[in-house]
Structure formats: structure tokens, C-alpha cells
C-alpha positions, 0 to 999 in steps of 0.5 A: 385487520387492516394494515396501512402502507407504513405498517409492514408487520415488522413492528419497527424492526426494519429500522434496527437493520437499517441502522446496523447496515449503516454502521457496517457501511461506515466501518467498511469505508473507514477500513478502506481509508485506513488501508489505503493511507497505511499502504501509501505512507511507507516511503519509496526511495527515489532510485527505486522509483526512477528505475521502476518507471524506466523498467530497469532494475534499481541499482540496489537490485543490481548490486544484490544480484552481483552479491548473490552471484558471488561477484562481490564480497559482503563487505564491498556490497555494504560499502557500495550500498551505503554509497548508493543510499547516500548519493542523490539519484542521477536523473534518467537521460 
């Protein structure tokens, strides 16, 4: 029996595998795009962004450390935190 170049003995089965692989490839690309967009969609407060760029801890982190060390009471922490969140960030020097 003579097989020509286009008949590899799979009887067209390779076309099904190619279609399944293409669907899987498109699904992976869609998953990557959705994952990246979800990760980038959460807002980052400006104070955290500026402090992260300068390598210093954010004012909120410093305030939380002071509360953890017992230097300030929870009421004072909440008051100061609300002031920090309401005030526009001060640009670094």
C-alpha cells in the first residue's frame, strides 16, 4: 500500500490535536492577561509608592510599628492614621 506525503496514517487525527492545542494556547494567554490585569488593578496609596521608591518605610508602617512597640495607644493610632490617609503626600526632597 502506497502512502503519499499528506497521508501520515493518522487519518486526520492530527488536526484534532492541533485544534485542541490552539484552544489550550488561547486559554493560557487569556489567563495570563486576566491575572496581570487583576494584579495591576488594586490601587496603591501614593504614600506607599513614594516610600517604596525611596527605600524608606511608609508613614503608615512607622505608625504601625509605634503601636506594636506600645509607644502609642490604639486611639491615637487611629487618629493619626486617619490624618495620614486624608492628607496629600509630601514630595520627597
